[in-house]
C-alpha positions, -999 to 999 in steps of 0.1 A, spaced: -180 -805 759 -176 -776 735 -200 -772 706 -186 -777 671 -180 -745 650 -210 -734 629 -188 -721 600 -159 -739 586 -123 -726 582 -128 -722 545 -156 -698 550 -136 -678 576 -107 -677 552 -128 -664 524 -141 -635 545 -106 -627 557 -90 -628 523 -118 -607 508 -113 -580 534 -75 -581 528 -80 -575 491 -104 -546 498 -135 -564 484 -170 -566 497 -164 -589 527 -200 -583 540 -214 -599 508 -190 -629 511 -199 -634 548 -236 -633 539 -232 -658 511 -213 -681 535 -240 -679 562 -217 -659 586 -234 -631 605 -218 -597 600 -209 -594 637 -190 -627 635 -173 -616 603 -161 -585 621 -146 -607 648 -128 -628 622 -113 -596 606 -104 -581 640 -85 -612 650 -68 -613 617 -71 -650 614 -95 -678 605 -86 -699 636 -113 -722 648 -110 -738 682 -114 -776 680 
């Protein structure tokens, strides 16, 4: 059985949108409890999809 996601879709979306607007996405990720490495993956994938 898969483990539930640690960070919600809203937090993923905030990081992605912040990056798209050229803002400090590292700061947003930190404030949402998302590690920088995970935030990079979100940005590279270009989406905030969370597997259910």
